[in-house]
C-alpha positions in Angstrom: -74.8 18.5 -41.0 -77.0 16.8 -39.3 -75.3 14.5 -37.9 -72.6 17.4 -37.1 -75.0 19.2 -35.0 -75.7 15.7 -33.2 -72.1 15.2 -32.3 -71.2 18.6 -31.6 -74.3 18.6 -28.8 -73.6 15.1 -27.6 -69.6 16.4 -26.5 -71.3 19.4 -25.0 -73.4 17.3 -22.9 -70.7 15.0 -21.9 -68.8 17.7 -20.7 -71.4 19.5 -18.9 -71.3 16.0 -16.9 -68.0 16.1 -16.3 -67.6 19.5 -14.9 -70.7 18.8 -13.1 -68.4 15.6 -11.4 -65.8 17.6 -11.5 -67.2 20.5 -9.5 -68.8 17.5 -7.0 -65.0 16.6 -6.5 -64.0 20.2 -6.4 -66.3 20.6 -3.4 -65.6 17.6 -1.4 -61.8 18.5 -1.1 -62.6 21.4 -0.4 -64.6 20.4 2.1 -62.5 18.0 3.5 -60.0 20.3 3.5 -61.8 22.9 5.8 -63.0 19.6 8.3 -59.5 19.3 8.9 -58.7 22.5 10.4 -62.0 22.0 12.4 -60.8 18.9 14.2 -57.0 20.4 14.5 -59.0 23.3 16.5 -61.5 20.9 18.5 -59.4 18.5 18.8 -61.3 15.4 16.8 -58.3 12.9 16.7 -58.4 9.1 17.4 -55.7 8.1 19.9 -54.1 4.3 19.4 -55.1 1.9 22.1 -54.2 -2.2 22.6 -57.1 -2.9 20.4 -56.3 -0.4 17.1 -54.8 -1.4 14.1 -52.5 2.4 13.8 -49.8 3.5 16.5 -50.4 7.4 16.1 -52.5 10.3 16.7 -54.6 10.7 13.2 -58.0 13.2 12.5 -61.2 11.2 13.1 -64.0 11.6 11.2 -62.6 12.5 7.9 -65.1 10.3 6.4 -67.7 13.3 7.1 -67.8 13.8 4.0 -70.2 11.4 2.9 -72.5 13.5 4.6 -71.7 16.6 2.9 -72.3 14.3 -0.6 -75.7 13.8 0.2 -75.8 17.8 1.2 -74.9 18.5 -2.5 -76.8 15.4 -4.0 -80.2 16.8 -1.8 -79.2 20.5 -3.5 -78.1 19.5 -7.3 -81.3 17.2 -6.8 -83.9 18.4 -4.8 -87.3 15.9 -4.2 -89.4 15.1 -1.4 -87.4 11.5 -1.8 -83.7 12.9 -1.6 -85.2 15.1 1.7 -86.0 12.1 3.0 -83.3 10.6 2.0 -80.6 13.0 3.0 -83.3 13.0 6.9 -81.7 9.8 7.5 -78.1 9.7 6.5 -78.0 13.5 8.6 -79.7 11.7 12.0 -77.6 8.5 11.8 -74.6 10.6 10.6 -75.4 13.7 13.5 -75.2 10.7 16.2 -71.8 8.9 15.0 -69.9 12.2 15.0 -71.5 12.8 18.4 -70.6 9.0 18.9 -66.7 10.1 17.6 -66.9 13.7 20.3 -68.0 12.4 23.0 -68.8 8.5 23.1 -72.9 7.6 23.4 -74.7 4.7 24.7 -76.0 2.2 22.2 -79.7 2.7 23.3 -79.1 6.4 21.7 -77.5 5.5 18.6 -80.1 1.9 18.0 -83.0 4.6 18.3 -81.6 7.3 15.8 -80.5 4.0 13.7 -84.2 3.2 13.8 -85.6 6.3 12.8 -83.3 6.8 10.0 -84.0 3.4 8.7 -87.9 4.0 8.8 -87.0 7.2 6.9 -85.5 4.5 4.3 -88.5 2.2 4.6 -91.0 5.0 3.7 -88.5 6.4 1.2 -89.0 2.8 -0.5 -92.4 2.2 -0.3 -92.4 -0.1 2.6 -94.7 0.3 5.0 -98.4 -0.8 3.5 -96.9 -2.7 1.1 -94.2 -5.3 3.0 -96.2 -7.9 5.5 -94.7 -6.3 9.0 -92.9 -9.5 9.6 -90.9 -8.7 6.8 -89.9 -5.2 8.0 -89.1 -5.9 11.5 -86.0 -8.4 9.8 -85.6 -5.8 7.6 -84.6 -3.5 10.3 -82.3 -6.0 11.9 -81.0 -6.8 8.7 -80.3 -3.2 7.4 -79.3 -1.9 10.4 -76.8 -5.2 11.4 -75.0 -4.3 8.0 -74.7 -0.8 9.0 -73.3 -1.4 12.2 -70.9 -4.3 10.6 -70.1 -2.0 8.2 -68.5 0.4 10.7 -66.8 -2.8 12.6 -64.9 -3.6 9.7 -63.8 -0.2 9.9 -60.2 -0.7 11.4 -57.2 0.1 8.4 -56.0 2.5 5.8 -58.3 2.4 2.9 -60.2 -0.4 3.6 -63.5 1.6 4.1 -63.1 4.3 1.0 -62.2 0.9 -1.4 -64.5 -1.7 -0.5 -67.5 1.0 -1.2 -66.2 1.5 -4.2 -66.3 -2.4 -5.2 -70.1 -2.0 -4.0 -71.0 1.3 -5.3 -69.3 0.2 -8.9 -71.4 -3.0 -8.6 -74.4 -1.0 -7.9 -74.4 1.6 -10.5 -73.5 -1.6 -13.3 -76.7 -3.1 -12.5 -78.2 0.4 -12.4 -77.2 1.5 -15.7 -77.3 -2.4 -17.7 -80.7 -3.5 -15.8 -82.5 -0.9 -15.9 -82.4 2.0 -13.0 -83.4 1.7 -10.0 -82.6 5.4 -8.8 -81.1 8.5 -10.2 -77.1 7.4 -11.1 -75.6 10.9 -9.7 -77.4 8.8 -6.3 -74.6 6.1 -6.8 -71.9 8.6 -8.5 -71.9 11.2 -5.4 -70.3 8.4 -3.0 -68.0 7.3 -5.4 -66.9 10.4 -5.9 -66.7 10.9 -2.2 -64.6 7.4 -1.3 -62.3 8.9 -4.3 -61.7 11.5 -2.1 -61.8 10.6 1.2 -59.0 7.8 -0.7 -56.7 10.5 -1.8 -56.1 11.3 2.9 -56.6 7.6 4.0 -55.4 5.3 1.5 -51.4 6.0 2.9 -49.4 3.9 4.7 -49.8 7.3 7.2 -53.1 7.8 6.8 -54.4 11.8 6.8 -57.3 11.1 8.3 -59.9 7.6 9.2 -63.0 7.7 8.8 -64.9 7.4 12.0 -68.2 6.3 13.3 -69.7 9.1 11.1 -68.3 8.0 8.0 -68.4 4.2 8.1 -72.2 4.8 9.4 -72.8 7.3 6.4 -71.2 5.0 3.3 -73.4 1.6 4.8 -76.5 4.0 5.1 -76.0 4.7 1.9 -74.9 1.7 0.4 -78.3 -0.5 2.4 -80.6 2.4 1.0 -79.5 1.7 -2.6 -79.2 -2.1 -1.8 -83.2 -1.9 -0.7 -84.4 0.0 -3.7 -82.5 -2.8 -5.3 -84.0 -5.4 -3.7 -87.6 -3.9 -4.2 -87.0 -3.1 -7.7 -85.7 -6.6 -8.9 -87.9 -8.5 -5.8 -84.7 -10.3 -5.4 -82.1 -9.9 -2.0 -78.9 -11.8 -4.2 -77.8 -8.3 -4.3 -77.0 -8.7 -0.4 -73.9 -10.0 -2.0 -72.4 -7.2 -2.9 -71.3 -7.1 0.6 -70.4 -10.9 0.8 -67.0 -10.8 1.9 -67.7 -8.3 4.5 -70.7 -10.4 5.5 -68.5 -13.4 5.8 -66.0 -11.8 8.1 -68.5 -9.9 10.1 -70.6 -12.8 10.9 -68.1 -15.6 11.4 -66.3 -13.3 13.9 -69.4 -12.5 15.9 -69.8 -17.0 15.9 -65.9 -16.9 17.1 -66.4 -14.3 19.8 -69.7 -15.8 21.2 -67.0 -19.1 21.0 -64.5 -17.5 23.7 -67.2 -15.8 25.5 -66.5 -12.3 24.8 -69.1 -9.0 24.3 -69.7 -9.1 20.8 -70.2 -5.3 21.3 -66.7 -4.6 22.6 -63.9 -3.5 20.7 -61.6 -5.9 19.5 -59.2 -7.1 17.4 -60.4 -10.5 15.9 -61.5 -9.9 12.4 -59.7 -11.4 9.7 -58.3 -8.4 8.4 -57.6 -7.4 11.8 -55.0 -10.3 12.2 -53.8 -9.9 8.9 -52.8 -6.6 9.6 -51.6 -6.6 13.5 -50.3 -10.1 13.7 -49.0 -11.1 10.3 -47.8 -7.7 9.8 -49.3 -7.5 6.4 -49.6 -3.4 4.9 -53.0 -2.0 5.8 -53.3 -1.2 1.9 -52.3 -5.0 0.4 -55.1 -6.0 3.1 -57.6 -3.7 1.7 -57.0 -4.1 -2.2 -57.8 -8.1 -1.3 -61.1 -7.1 0.1 -61.9 -4.7 -2.5 -60.6 -7.2 -5.1 -62.5 -10.2 -3.2 -65.5 -8.7 -3.3 -65.5 -7.0 -7.3 -64.9 -10.5 -7.9 -67.8 -11.8 -5.9 -70.2 -9.3 -7.4 -69.2 -9.2 -10.9 -69.8 -13.5 -11.0 -73.2 -12.8 -9.2 -73.7 -10.2 -11.8 -73.1 -12.4 -15.0 -75.0 -15.3 -14.0 -77.7 -13.2 -12.8 -80.4 -14.6 -12.9 -80.5 -18.0 -14.4 -77.6 -19.6 -11.8 -76.9 -16.5 -9.3 -78.2 -18.7 -6.6 -75.7 -21.4 -7.6 -72.7 -18.5 -7.7 -74.2 -17.0 -4.2 -74.0 -20.3 -2.5 -70.0 -21.7 -4.2 -69.0 -18.0 -3.0 -69.9 -18.2 0.2 -69.1 -21.7 0.6 -65.4 -20.7 -0.6 -65.3 -17.7 1.3 -65.8 -19.4 5.1 -62.6 -21.4 3.8 -61.1 -18.9 3.1 -61.9 -17.2 6.5 -60.7 -20.6 8.5 -57.3 -19.8 7.2 -57.3 -16.7 9.8 -57.5 -19.4 12.3 -54.2 -20.6 10.9 -52.6 -17.2 10.9 -53.4 -16.9 14.7 -51.7 -19.9 15.7 -48.7 -18.8 14.0 -48.6 -15.9 16.1 
């Protein structure tokens, strides 16, 4: 009889959790559809240009649901720490949304990024615990990651799928190796990614993430990474961004070699060469990036902590070798 009662309680508990996530999913769907009406009314659209990887007008800023997901997380898991995180993501999402609509100077965006990252550092207890010079490196590194993540958002499906690859890896570590955050702090952006992909992972996307989406999910991810790094005292988890990292850094070096302004829009990322010059379907390219990152993350987790860094270095060399294929493809165009 006691066993039956426990089983019924367990089923009820799981059903309650499922329904809570289903409610979040439904609310995000409604929020996205509502945003489409707002975007249509105020003409918040993305017009193709010579630097674009698309050739049709599309709603911009659909990634705003990552901010909505953060709002729901705050409402359902209220605490001072969550409020601090929400303040940071609101600042960085707000300035990015304004930039999507009217355009802002780099200095204004950088200021808001610094303030938002300060919220995360305060949340993580960095100030007074970490040496000041490491904190400065942290600002440069994590703000750089946020901007690189934004630059990588250029084809249908890549931001949503890649975010799922990163967040899934983080959740696995969170659940298997001991909680470094409330699991909901990872489930909510995962659900938001699924909702966003429903409208974006198409041959002709219903919406693009915009800066507000790419920057918001990047900020969410770097927050999680920082908390995990501090909990384990190991930076190997940056490997969960290895595929994006190699493409972003190698492309910057390539543009410096070409004497180009690295802050201007371009079409030199590997994914852009595949999608634009080689005419590979956007969704296929996005799946390639998603799969590569999942494999890299799985190997890092599997060999952590004994051979983790050897695997990290080996994967880095392999990815750099794969990136060199880009130059062959460019010669064939």
